[in-house]
N, C-alpha and C positions, 0 to 999 in steps of 0.2 A: 552648191546650196541649192534646195530646191524651191520652186516660186512660191510652194506654200508658205517656207521658213522667211522669205522675203516681204510676204502680207503686213502688212500693220497690224499692230496686238488691237485685241478687242478688251475692252474693259467691262469686267465680272461685278456684277453687284448681288452678291447673296440678298437676300429677302427674308426679312425679320418682320413678318403682319403679327400685330398684336388685336388681341378680341380679350374680352373680361379678366386683362391682365397675363395673357399667354401667350407664348409662339404660337400661331397657328397656319393651316394653311386649305385654303377652299379650292372648291370644284367649281370651276366657270363663275369663280366670285359673287355665288349663290350663299345667303345667310341659313344659317343652318347645315352647311356641308363641311363645316370645320373640322379638321383633324388636328389636335393639340401634340404638338410638339415639345410643352416643357416652359422655362423658364427664359423669358425673353432676353435679360440679361445676359445670361449663360451662352445662349446660342449667340448674341452678338460677341460674345468674348470668344466662341470656340472659332466663329469666321475671322478674327481678329489675328488670332493663333495661328491659324493657317495661313494667313498670308493676303488676305482682303485687302485691298486700297478703298474701298466703297462697301457699304450696305444700303439696301435700299429698305428703309424703314416705315412701316404703315400703321398708325390707327386707323382698324377697321372698322370700330364702334362710331368713331367719328366720320367717319366714311357713310356710313350707315346713317347717320343722326342719331343712332340711340346712345347717345352719353359718349365717353371719352377714355383715355387710359392716358394721362398727363404726366400722372406721376412716375407711371414706369418709363415712360416715353423719355423723362428727364433723364431715371436714371440708367437707363442704357445710354443715354448720347454722355453722361460724362462718365459712365464707367469706359468706356473704349475710344472717346476722341480723339485722344493724343495719338493713338493707335492707328485710327482709319475715317473715313469721311463718310458723312451720313447725308443722304437723301432722305428727305421727310416728305411723306404726304400723307393723306387724309384728313377732309375737316376743313381744309384752309380755305374759307369763302369767304370773309369782311376780315377788315381792320384786327378786329379783337382777335381773332384767331389769327391772324398773319403773324399779328405781333408777338403771342406768346409761342407759335413758332419759330420765329428769329431769334427768340429770347432761350431756346434750348441749347443753340450755338451749332446747329445743324448748319453745315455745309451750302447744302441745296435745300429750296421746296419745292414740291410738285403742288400748280393747281390743278384742279380736276375741276368737278362742277361749277367752280366760280369763274370760269375760262368759258363756259358756254351759257350759263344763266345771267352773268354781270359782267358783259364784255366791256363796258366802260370800266370798271374798277382794275379787271384784269389789265386792262392795259395800262393803266396808271401805275399800276403794280411792276408790270415787266418794265415800264421807261423807267421805274426808281431804283430797281434792283436789279435788274440786266442779269447777267451770268448767275446767280443766285438764285434764278427762277427759271424752275421748266414749267410746261405742261404736258399733262397726262391726258393723251387720246384712246381713250378704250372704246372700242369698237366691233360692232357685228356686221360684216357685210362691210357696208362703207356708212352707217348708221352711229352715229357716237353715243355712251351710253354715259349716263349721271346718276348721282344719289347714291352712291354705291354698285351701279350697274342694274338698278330697277327702273331708271326712266329711259326713253329715248331725247337725244341730246340735239339732233341735227345731224345734215351733213356733212363728212368728214371733209371734204373739199373745200366746200365753203367758209367753214368755221377756219379751217387754215391759213383761206386766203387772208383770214382778218388777221388770224394772228400774225403773218407775215407781215403784213403791214404795222402790225403794233410793235414791230421787230423782235418778236419772240427769240429766245437763244436758244432754245431745245427743246427736244420732244419727246415723250417715252410712249410708245407705242405697244397697246395691249390687244391681241384678239381676244376677247372674253370666251369665245367659245373656246377656246383654248387653253384658257390660263388652268391651272391646276391639273390639266388631263394627262400630259406627259405624252402626249398625240404628236407633237412637233410641232416648230412655229411655223407662222403663216410668212412664210420668205416672200410671195408674192403681193403682200399687203406691203411689207416693209420696201422692197424694190419701188410700190408705187408712190410710197409717200417720200423715199427717197428723193425721185424725180421731182417731186414737188418744191422740194426745200433744199436749200443750200447748207440749211444749217444741219447739226449734228442730231442722230436719231438714237435712241436707248432704246433697245428690241424686249418685249414680255409676252410673256405667256407659250406653255408648252413643250419648254424645252427638257429632252426626256434624256438625252446622250450625248456621248464627245462630238457624234456625228454631226447633233446639230448646232453643235458649236463650231464644228470645221464650216458649214452651210454657213452659217451667220459672219463667220468669219469672210468669208470671200465676198461680203457685203460693206465691208469697211472701208474699201477704195472707194466707194461711192457714198460716205458716208456715215456710215453705222459706227457709232461709236463705242456701245457697251451694249449687254444683254444681263439682263434680270434671272436669275436662277432660282427656283426655289424648292418645289416638291423634291425635284430630283435629285438633289442636294441632301435634303432630309428624308428622303426613302434609302440613300445610298447607291442610287443607280449608279453614280461615280463621283470620287473626292474631290474636295476643291482644290488642292494641290494637282490633280489629272487635269482639274479644266482650264485651271490657270495655265498650265504648261500646255495646253492647244490653243487656247487663247492667248497667249506669246504676248499678252500686256506688260 
């Protein structure tokens, strides 16, 4: 058996990003760069039928502060919850939005802007809900991005130190400059993050090929738990079955 075959598996999270009721993909997270891929429910059902254990579901309009897609988000989760787990992200910034997100039945919630702008509230949520909460670290260089990636949110390492102290269970790390570009993931950034925390990390942004997934799988022994895959799947760069085979999870 090859060394690769004995490497622990990488959990894959097909992305379903919702804007104006449709499944879309952005380029570098920029509003107005949407490419539409149709019905979010159909997209989620397709990933479930093709063997996904998780999907990464994002309300982009809530993330950008321009409304929300609560109705379609709840419909997606209701349709596939028995088939797979849902990681939900986008606009979870206060008690009201947190309660609404918890009520959907998602397995895990991602805090983004709130973890940077309201650290006391985020620490309280992390303490209360533990493994059900992850923090999204959206990065340009080593500067965090907030408010749908439209504003700077401080230094990555100082924020991570604070989140470590708060007991954050898991991080979702996105290189904003790579997201939706299919130019490959930022492996160097991921290595640095993994050196900074013993907690599991999920990679996001830039995955374009099965070779990218192979490169990410090599980081699993360092603490990389999973990878979010978006445009490469929607554009047919590879199938989910092929990706799951390479990921080995």
